[in-house]
PDB file of N, CA, C and O in Angstrom, chain B, residues numbered from 101:
ATOM      1  N   UNK B 101     -34.506   8.749 -21.800  1.00  0.00           N
ATOM      2  CA  UNK B 101     -34.170   8.926 -20.503  1.00  0.00           C
ATOM      3  C   UNK B 101     -32.893   7.164 -20.757  1.00  0.00           C
ATOM      4  O   UNK B 101     -32.822   6.427 -21.741  1.00  0.00           O
ATOM      5  N   UNK B 102     -32.524   7.127 -20.115  1.00  0.00           N
ATOM      6  CA  UNK B 102     -31.653   5.654 -20.156  1.00  0.00           C
ATOM      7  C   UNK B 102     -32.407   4.410 -20.257  1.00  0.00           C
ATOM      8  O   UNK B 102     -33.417   4.415 -19.553  1.00  0.00           O
ATOM      9  N   UNK B 103     -32.218   3.404 -20.893  1.00  0.00           N
ATOM     10  CA  UNK B 103     -32.494   2.307 -20.314  1.00  0.00           C
ATOM     11  C   UNK B 103     -31.724   1.359 -19.452  1.00  0.00           C
ATOM     12  O   UNK B 103     -30.546   1.153 -19.746  1.00  0.00           O
ATOM     13  N   UNK B 104     -32.156   0.873 -18.618  1.00  0.00           N
ATOM     14  CA  UNK B 104     -31.204   0.455 -17.400  1.00  0.00           C
ATOM     15  C   UNK B 104     -31.259  -1.083 -17.268  1.00  0.00           C
ATOM     16  O   UNK B 104     -32.428  -1.468 -17.232  1.00  0.00           O
ATOM     17  N   UNK B 105     -30.353  -2.080 -17.185  1.00  0.00           N
ATOM     18  CA  UNK B 105     -30.409  -3.609 -16.907  1.00  0.00           C
ATOM     19  C   UNK B 105     -30.840  -3.803 -15.851  1.00  0.00           C
ATOM     20  O   UNK B 105     -30.939  -2.838 -15.093  1.00  0.00           O
ATOM     21  N   UNK B 106     -31.273  -5.182 -15.389  1.00  0.00           N
ATOM     22  CA  UNK B 106     -31.552  -5.569 -14.351  1.00  0.00           C
ATOM     23  C   UNK B 106     -30.340  -5.172 -12.933  1.00  0.00           C
ATOM     24  O   UNK B 106     -29.197  -4.869 -13.273  1.00  0.00           O
ATOM     25  N   UNK B 107     -30.676  -5.203 -11.463  1.00  0.00           N
ATOM     26  CA  UNK B 107     -30.059  -4.732 -10.544  1.00  0.00           C
ATOM     27  C   UNK B 107     -29.078  -5.983 -10.497  1.00  0.00           C
ATOM     28  O   UNK B 107     -29.532  -7.126 -10.441  1.00  0.00           O
ATOM     29  N   UNK B 108     -27.832  -5.741 -10.520  1.00  0.00           N
ATOM     30  CA  UNK B 108     -26.442  -6.405  -9.854  1.00  0.00           C
ATOM     31  C   UNK B 108     -26.285  -6.423  -8.522  1.00  0.00           C
ATOM     32  O   UNK B 108     -26.522  -5.411  -7.862  1.00  0.00           O
ATOM     33  N   UNK B 109     -25.862  -7.583  -7.949  1.00  0.00           N
ATOM     34  CA  UNK B 109     -25.372  -7.900  -6.657  1.00  0.00           C
ATOM     35  C   UNK B 109     -24.068  -8.269  -6.803  1.00  0.00           C
ATOM     36  O   UNK B 109     -23.479  -9.019  -7.582  1.00  0.00           O
ATOM     37  N   UNK B 110     -23.524  -7.108  -5.262  1.00  0.00           N
ATOM     38  CA  UNK B 110     -22.153  -7.685  -5.531  1.00  0.00           C
ATOM     39  C   UNK B 110     -21.728  -6.824  -4.491  1.00  0.00           C
ATOM     40  O   UNK B 110     -22.341  -5.870  -4.013  1.00  0.00           O
ATOM     41  N   UNK B 111     -20.505  -7.306  -4.166  1.00  0.00           N
ATOM     42  CA  UNK B 111     -19.799  -6.858  -2.591  1.00  0.00           C
ATOM     43  C   UNK B 111     -18.482  -6.372  -2.886  1.00  0.00           C
ATOM     44  O   UNK B 111     -17.815  -6.960  -3.738  1.00  0.00           O
ATOM     45  N   UNK B 112     -17.812  -4.895  -2.001  1.00  0.00           N
ATOM     46  CA  UNK B 112     -17.117  -4.123  -2.042  1.00  0.00           C
ATOM     47  C   UNK B 112     -16.696  -3.913  -0.892  1.00  0.00           C
ATOM     48  O   UNK B 112     -17.448  -4.207   0.037  1.00  0.00           O
ATOM     49  N   UNK B 113     -15.377  -3.344  -0.600  1.00  0.00           N
ATOM     50  CA  UNK B 113     -14.575  -3.548   0.112  1.00  0.00           C
ATOM     51  C   UNK B 113     -15.188  -2.457   1.467  1.00  0.00           C
ATOM     52  O   UNK B 113     -16.173  -1.879   1.009  1.00  0.00           O
ATOM     53  N   UNK B 114     -14.997  -2.113   2.575  1.00  0.00           N
ATOM     54  CA  UNK B 114     -15.198  -0.907   3.328  1.00  0.00           C
ATOM     55  C   UNK B 114     -14.156   0.244   3.126  1.00  0.00           C
ATOM     56  O   UNK B 114     -14.266   1.220   3.867  1.00  0.00           O
ATOM     57  N   UNK B 115     -13.055   0.221   2.100  1.00  0.00           N
ATOM     58  CA  UNK B 115     -12.137   1.456   2.007  1.00  0.00           C
ATOM     59  C   UNK B 115     -13.304   1.559   0.301  1.00  0.00           C
ATOM     60  O   UNK B 115     -13.611   2.736   0.112  1.00  0.00           O
ATOM     61  N   UNK B 116     -13.800   0.765  -0.613  1.00  0.00           N
ATOM     62  CA  UNK B 116     -14.191   1.396  -1.809  1.00  0.00           C
ATOM     63  C   UNK B 116     -15.777   1.265  -1.223  1.00  0.00           C
ATOM     64  O   UNK B 116     -16.602   1.568  -2.085  1.00  0.00           O
ATOM     65  N   UNK B 117     -16.272   0.926  -0.103  1.00  0.00           N
ATOM     66  CA  UNK B 117     -17.622   2.286   0.019  1.00  0.00           C
ATOM     67  C   UNK B 117     -17.172   3.377   0.704  1.00  0.00           C
ATOM     68  O   UNK B 117     -17.801   4.432   0.623  1.00  0.00           O
ATOM     69  N   UNK B 118     -16.178   3.292   1.368  1.00  0.00           N
ATOM     70  CA  UNK B 118     -15.947   4.796   2.054  1.00  0.00           C
ATOM     71  C   UNK B 118     -15.601   6.123   0.356  1.00  0.00           C
ATOM     72  O   UNK B 118     -16.249   7.169   0.336  1.00  0.00           O
ATOM     73  N   UNK B 119     -15.040   5.955  -0.295  1.00  0.00           N
ATOM     74  CA  UNK B 119     -14.299   6.405  -1.325  1.00  0.00           C
ATOM     75  C   UNK B 119     -15.892   6.369  -2.041  1.00  0.00           C
ATOM     76  O   UNK B 119     -16.290   7.463  -2.440  1.00  0.00           O
ATOM     77  N   UNK B 120     -16.785   5.231  -2.220  1.00  0.00           N
ATOM     78  CA  UNK B 120     -17.984   5.708  -3.145  1.00  0.00           C
ATOM     79  C   UNK B 120     -18.532   6.839  -2.321  1.00  0.00           C
ATOM     80  O   UNK B 120     -18.726   7.852  -2.993  1.00  0.00           O
ATOM     81  N   UNK B 121     -18.813   6.934  -1.141  1.00  0.00           N
ATOM     82  CA  UNK B 121     -19.996   7.718   0.215  1.00  0.00           C
ATOM     83  C   UNK B 121     -19.513   8.603  -0.075  1.00  0.00           C
ATOM     84  O   UNK B 121     -20.299   9.543   0.045  1.00  0.00           O
ATOM     85  N   UNK B 122     -17.801   9.149  -0.719  1.00  0.00           N
ATOM     86  CA  UNK B 122     -17.652  10.593  -0.821  1.00  0.00           C
ATOM     87  C   UNK B 122     -17.953  11.098  -1.564  1.00  0.00           C
ATOM     88  O   UNK B 122     -18.279  12.284  -1.500  1.00  0.00           O
ATOM     89  N   UNK B 123     -17.974  10.107  -3.006  1.00  0.00           N
ATOM     90  CA  UNK B 123     -18.661  10.646  -4.402  1.00  0.00           C
ATOM     91  C   UNK B 123     -19.875  11.190  -4.314  1.00  0.00           C
ATOM     92  O   UNK B 123     -20.216  12.081  -5.092  1.00  0.00           O
ATOM     93  N   UNK B 124     -20.658  10.733  -3.380  1.00  0.00           N
ATOM     94  CA  UNK B 124     -22.049  11.240  -3.465  1.00  0.00           C
ATOM     95  C   UNK B 124     -23.000  12.833  -3.520  1.00  0.00           C
ATOM     96  O   UNK B 124     -24.153  13.095  -3.862  1.00  0.00           O
ATOM     97  N   UNK B 125     -21.751  13.738  -2.955  1.00  0.00           N
ATOM     98  CA  UNK B 125     -21.983  14.726  -2.779  1.00  0.00           C
ATOM     99  C   UNK B 125     -23.119  15.073  -1.999  1.00  0.00           C
ATOM    100  O   UNK B 125     -24.160  15.643  -2.325  1.00  0.00           O
ATOM    101  N   UNK B 126     -22.581  14.455  -0.493  1.00  0.00           N
ATOM    102  CA  UNK B 126     -23.371  14.867   0.474  1.00  0.00           C
ATOM    103  C   UNK B 126     -24.663  14.231   0.724  1.00  0.00           C
ATOM    104  O   UNK B 126     -25.469  14.629   1.565  1.00  0.00           O
ATOM    105  N   UNK B 127     -24.895  12.765  -0.397  1.00  0.00           N
ATOM    106  CA  UNK B 127     -26.097  12.316  -0.137  1.00  0.00           C
ATOM    107  C   UNK B 127     -27.088  12.575  -0.976  1.00  0.00           C
ATOM    108  O   UNK B 127     -28.202  12.050  -0.992  1.00  0.00           O
ATOM    109  N   UNK B 128     -26.420  13.859  -2.066  1.00  0.00           N
ATOM    110  CA  UNK B 128     -27.117  13.926  -3.336  1.00  0.00           C
ATOM    111  C   UNK B 128     -27.620  13.207  -4.288  1.00  0.00           C
ATOM    112  O   UNK B 128     -28.638  13.291  -4.974  1.00  0.00           O
ATOM    113  N   UNK B 129     -26.266  12.087  -4.190  1.00  0.00           N
ATOM    114  CA  UNK B 129     -26.570  11.091  -5.423  1.00  0.00           C
ATOM    115  C   UNK B 129     -26.595   9.910  -4.759  1.00  0.00           C
ATOM    116  O   UNK B 129     -26.108   9.669  -3.655  1.00  0.00           O
ATOM    117  N   UNK B 130     -27.160   9.217  -5.452  1.00  0.00           N
ATOM    118  CA  UNK B 130     -27.320   7.785  -4.655  1.00  0.00           C
ATOM    119  C   UNK B 130     -26.057   6.750  -5.260  1.00  0.00           C
ATOM    120  O   UNK B 130     -25.438   6.873  -6.317  1.00  0.00           O
ATOM    121  N   UNK B 131     -25.940   5.883  -4.385  1.00  0.00           N
ATOM    122  CA  UNK B 131     -24.488   4.965  -4.724  1.00  0.00           C
ATOM    123  C   UNK B 131     -24.218   4.648  -5.906  1.00  0.00           C
ATOM    124  O   UNK B 131     -23.240   4.759  -6.645  1.00  0.00           O
ATOM    125  N   UNK B 132     -26.011   3.923  -6.025  1.00  0.00           N
ATOM    126  CA  UNK B 132     -25.935   3.603  -7.797  1.00  0.00           C
ATOM    127  C   UNK B 132     -25.442   4.543  -8.679  1.00  0.00           C
ATOM    128  O   UNK B 132     -24.504   4.376  -9.458  1.00  0.00           O
ATOM    129  N   UNK B 133     -26.422   6.010  -8.459  1.00  0.00           N
ATOM    130  CA  UNK B 133     -26.185   6.935  -9.639  1.00  0.00           C
ATOM    131  C   UNK B 133     -24.136   7.128  -9.645  1.00  0.00           C
ATOM    132  O   UNK B 133     -23.511   7.036 -10.701  1.00  0.00           O
ATOM    133  N   UNK B 134     -23.438   7.390  -8.285  1.00  0.00           N
ATOM    134  CA  UNK B 134     -22.731   7.528  -8.294  1.00  0.00           C
ATOM    135  C   UNK B 134     -21.720   6.417  -8.919  1.00  0.00           C
ATOM    136  O   UNK B 134     -20.767   6.830  -9.578  1.00  0.00           O
ATOM    137  N   UNK B 135     -21.868   5.270  -8.766  1.00  0.00           N
ATOM    138  CA  UNK B 135     -21.088   4.141  -9.444  1.00  0.00           C
ATOM    139  C   UNK B 135     -21.229   4.168 -11.489  1.00  0.00           C
ATOM    140  O   UNK B 135     -20.478   3.921 -12.433  1.00  0.00           O
ATOM    141  N   UNK B 136     -22.734   4.650 -11.284  1.00  0.00           N
ATOM    142  CA  UNK B 136     -23.074   4.806 -12.910  1.00  0.00           C
ATOM    143  C   UNK B 136     -21.905   6.069 -13.508  1.00  0.00           C
ATOM    144  O   UNK B 136     -21.437   6.202 -14.638  1.00  0.00           O
ATOM    145  N   UNK B 137     -21.754   6.606 -12.685  1.00  0.00           N
ATOM    146  CA  UNK B 137     -20.784   7.860 -12.956  1.00  0.00           C
ATOM    147  C   UNK B 137     -19.313   7.603 -13.377  1.00  0.00           C
ATOM    148  O   UNK B 137     -18.798   7.848 -14.467  1.00  0.00           O
ATOM    149  N   UNK B 138     -18.718   7.022 -12.206  1.00  0.00           N
ATOM    150  CA  UNK B 138     -17.241   5.919 -12.341  1.00  0.00           C
ATOM    151  C   UNK B 138     -17.422   5.066 -13.315  1.00  0.00           C
ATOM    152  O   UNK B 138     -16.416   5.014 -14.022  1.00  0.00           O
ATOM    153  N   UNK B 139     -18.767   3.959 -13.870  1.00  0.00           N
ATOM    154  CA  UNK B 139     -18.503   3.270 -15.003  1.00  0.00           C
ATOM    155  C   UNK B 139     -18.408   4.386 -16.155  1.00  0.00           C
ATOM    156  O   UNK B 139     -17.586   4.290 -17.066  1.00  0.00           O
ATOM    157  N   UNK B 140     -19.170   5.283 -16.060  1.00  0.00           N
ATOM    158  CA  UNK B 140     -19.139   5.922 -17.372  1.00  0.00           C
ATOM    159  C   UNK B 140     -17.862   6.717 -17.631  1.00  0.00           C
ATOM    160  O   UNK B 140     -17.544   6.590 -18.813  1.00  0.00           O
ATOM    161  N   UNK B 141     -17.129   7.388 -17.039  1.00  0.00           N
ATOM    162  CA  UNK B 141     -15.948   8.146 -16.559  1.00  0.00           C
ATOM    163  C   UNK B 141     -14.659   6.983 -16.886  1.00  0.00           C
ATOM    164  O   UNK B 141     -13.649   7.336 -17.495  1.00  0.00           O
ATOM    165  N   UNK B 142     -14.851   5.607 -16.406  1.00  0.00           N
ATOM    166  CA  UNK B 142     -13.630   4.468 -16.957  1.00  0.00           C
ATOM    167  C   UNK B 142     -14.006   3.844 -18.488  1.00  0.00           C
ATOM    168  O   UNK B 142     -13.174   3.310 -19.222  1.00  0.00           O
ATOM    169  N   UNK B 143     -15.176   3.995 -18.750  1.00  0.00           N
ATOM    170  CA  UNK B 143     -15.332   3.755 -20.017  1.00  0.00           C
ATOM    171  C   UNK B 143     -14.913   4.301 -20.945  1.00  0.00           C
ATOM    172  O   UNK B 143     -14.299   3.807 -21.892  1.00  0.00           O
ATOM    173  N   UNK B 144     -15.347   5.901 -20.675  1.00  0.00           N
ATOM    174  CA  UNK B 144     -14.759   7.083 -21.380  1.00  0.00           C
ATOM    175  C   UNK B 144     -13.236   7.031 -21.785  1.00  0.00           C
ATOM    176  O   UNK B 144     -12.770   7.082 -22.923  1.00  0.00           O
ATOM    177  N   UNK B 145     -12.535   6.912 -20.516  1.00  0.00           N
ATOM    178  CA  UNK B 145     -11.432   6.990 -20.449  1.00  0.00           C
ATOM    179  C   UNK B 145     -10.879   6.000 -21.143  1.00  0.00           C
ATOM    180  O   UNK B 145     -10.215   6.447 -22.078  1.00  0.00           O
ATOM    181  N   UNK B 146     -10.877   4.311 -21.041  1.00  0.00           N
ATOM    182  CA  UNK B 146     -10.430   3.573 -21.664  1.00  0.00           C
ATOM    183  C   UNK B 146     -10.887   3.165 -23.844  1.00  0.00           C
ATOM    184  O   UNK B 146     -10.496   2.538 -24.828  1.00  0.00           O
ATOM    185  N   UNK B 147     -11.768   3.960 -23.432  1.00  0.00           N
ATOM    186  CA  UNK B 147     -11.835   4.046 -25.037  1.00  0.00           C
ATOM    187  C   UNK B 147     -11.402   5.357 -25.646  1.00  0.00           C
ATOM    188  O   UNK B 147     -11.772   5.652 -26.782  1.00  0.00           O
ATOM    189  N   UNK B 148     -10.482   6.308 -24.792  1.00  0.00           N
ATOM    190  CA  UNK B 148      -9.519   7.388 -25.461  1.00  0.00           C
ATOM    191  C   UNK B 148     -10.682   8.090 -25.625  1.00  0.00           C
ATOM    192  O   UNK B 148     -10.750   8.415 -26.810  1.00  0.00           O
ATOM    193  N   UNK B 149     -11.616   8.477 -25.017  1.00  0.00           N
ATOM    194  CA  UNK B 149     -12.859   9.425 -25.136  1.00  0.00           C
ATOM    195  C   UNK B 149     -12.605  10.724 -24.790  1.00  0.00           C
ATOM    196  O   UNK B 149     -11.761  10.854 -23.904  1.00  0.00           O
ATOM    197  N   UNK B 150     -13.073  11.687 -25.216  1.00  0.00           N
ATOM    198  CA  UNK B 150     -12.616  13.450 -24.647  1.00  0.00           C
ATOM    199  C   UNK B 150     -13.777  13.441 -23.403  1.00  0.00           C
ATOM    200  O   UNK B 150     -14.049  14.443 -22.743  1.00  0.00           O
ATOM    201  N   UNK B 151     -14.319  12.287 -23.243  1.00  0.00           N
ATOM    202  CA  UNK B 151     -14.864  12.628 -21.831  1.00  0.00           C
ATOM    203  C   UNK B 151     -14.005  12.087 -20.802  1.00  0.00           C
ATOM    204  O   UNK B 151     -14.495  12.096 -19.673  1.00  0.00           O
ATOM    205  N   UNK B 152     -12.899  11.642 -20.919  1.00  0.00           N
ATOM    206  CA  UNK B 152     -12.391  11.132 -19.854  1.00  0.00           C
ATOM    207  C   UNK B 152     -12.869  11.094 -18.681  1.00  0.00           C
ATOM    208  O   UNK B 152     -14.056  11.306 -18.434  1.00  0.00           O
ATOM    209  N   UNK B 153     -11.495  10.665 -17.345  1.00  0.00           N
ATOM    210  CA  UNK B 153     -12.410  10.783 -16.334  1.00  0.00           C
ATOM    211  C   UNK B 153     -12.690  12.099 -15.699  1.00  0.00           C
ATOM    212  O   UNK B 153     -12.005  12.943 -16.277  1.00  0.00           O
ATOM    213  N   UNK B 154     -13.326  12.571 -14.860  1.00  0.00           N
ATOM    214  CA  UNK B 154     -13.626  14.259 -14.267  1.00  0.00           C
ATOM    215  C   UNK B 154     -12.855  14.624 -13.641  1.00  0.00           C
ATOM    216  O   UNK B 154     -12.208  13.639 -13.282  1.00  0.00           O
ATOM    217  N   UNK B 155     -12.389  15.639 -13.162  1.00  0.00           N
ATOM    218  CA  UNK B 155     -11.374  16.429 -12.595  1.00  0.00           C
ATOM    219  C   UNK B 155     -11.193  16.115 -11.186  1.00  0.00           C
ATOM    220  O   UNK B 155     -10.170  15.878 -10.543  1.00  0.00           O
ATOM    221  N   UNK B 156     -12.833  16.187 -10.738  1.00  0.00           N
ATOM    222  CA  UNK B 156     -13.379  15.607  -9.303  1.00  0.00           C
ATOM    223  C   UNK B 156     -12.887  14.306  -9.569  1.00  0.00           C
ATOM    224  O   UNK B 156     -11.722  14.341  -9.175  1.00  0.00           O
ATOM    225  N   UNK B 157     -13.129  13.161 -10.024  1.00  0.00           N
ATOM    226  CA  UNK B 157     -12.551  11.634 -10.117  1.00  0.00           C
ATOM    227  C   UNK B 157     -11.415  11.504  -9.790  1.00  0.00           C
ATOM    228  O   UNK B 157     -11.087  10.654  -8.961  1.00  0.00           O
ATOM    229  N   UNK B 158     -10.358  12.509 -10.503  1.00  0.00           N
ATOM    230  CA  UNK B 158      -9.159  12.477 -10.431  1.00  0.00           C
ATOM    231  C   UNK B 158      -8.092  12.554  -9.238  1.00  0.00           C
ATOM    232  O   UNK B 158      -6.977  12.104  -8.975  1.00  0.00           O
ATOM    233  N   UNK B 159      -9.290  13.570  -8.536  1.00  0.00           N
ATOM    234  CA  UNK B 159      -8.487  14.268  -7.337  1.00  0.00           C
ATOM    235  C   UNK B 159      -9.219  13.637  -6.536  1.00  0.00           C
ATOM    236  O   UNK B 159      -8.685  13.868  -5.451  1.00  0.00           O
ATOM    237  N   UNK B 160     -10.309  12.829  -6.306  1.00  0.00           N
ATOM    238  CA  UNK B 160     -10.482  11.949  -5.420  1.00  0.00           C
ATOM    239  C   UNK B 160      -9.386  10.795  -5.456  1.00  0.00           C
ATOM    240  O   UNK B 160      -8.765  10.459  -4.448  1.00  0.00           O
ATOM    241  N   UNK B 161      -9.211  10.234  -6.675  1.00  0.00           N
ATOM    242  CA  UNK B 161      -8.231   9.159  -6.869  1.00  0.00           C
ATOM    243  C   UNK B 161      -6.785   9.410  -6.025  1.00  0.00           C
ATOM    244  O   UNK B 161      -6.171   8.755  -5.182  1.00  0.00           O
ATOM    245  N   UNK B 162      -6.548  10.828  -6.764  1.00  0.00           N
ATOM    246  CA  UNK B 162      -5.530  10.881  -6.262  1.00  0.00           C
ATOM    247  C   UNK B 162      -4.938  11.269  -4.320  1.00  0.00           C
ATOM    248  O   UNK B 162      -3.875  11.065  -3.732  1.00  0.00           O
ATOM    249  N   UNK B 163      -5.978  11.750  -3.986  1.00  0.00           N
ATOM    250  CA  UNK B 163      -6.217  12.220  -2.463  1.00  0.00           C
ATOM    251  C   UNK B 163      -6.568  10.679  -1.715  1.00  0.00           C
ATOM    252  O   UNK B 163      -6.582  10.637  -0.484  1.00  0.00           O
ATOM    253  N   UNK B 164      -6.854   9.403  -2.536  1.00  0.00           N
ATOM    254  CA  UNK B 164      -6.709   8.184  -1.901  1.00  0.00           C
ATOM    255  C   UNK B 164      -5.487   7.510  -1.569  1.00  0.00           C
ATOM    256  O   UNK B 164      -5.367   6.851  -0.535  1.00  0.00           O
ATOM    257  N   UNK B 165      -4.279   7.704  -2.697  1.00  0.00           N
ATOM    258  CA  UNK B 165      -3.088   7.322  -2.229  1.00  0.00           C
ATOM    259  C   UNK B 165      -1.735   8.017  -1.900  1.00  0.00           C
ATOM    260  O   UNK B 165      -0.792   7.357  -1.465  1.00  0.00           O
TER     261      UNK B 165
END
């Protein structure tokens, strides 16, 4: 199991919160878990890893534009 850092406190916009809640699979994921998935995809994309952003993430981003 992954080792987690201490909790962070930060603010996001209403638009960002709505986007995040859309990624939660109808509440099946916590907001924290959804944020960890987004961060993992961003890290993989930045590092040029084969894991890059998931098709679901790309579709969500495209739909928001």
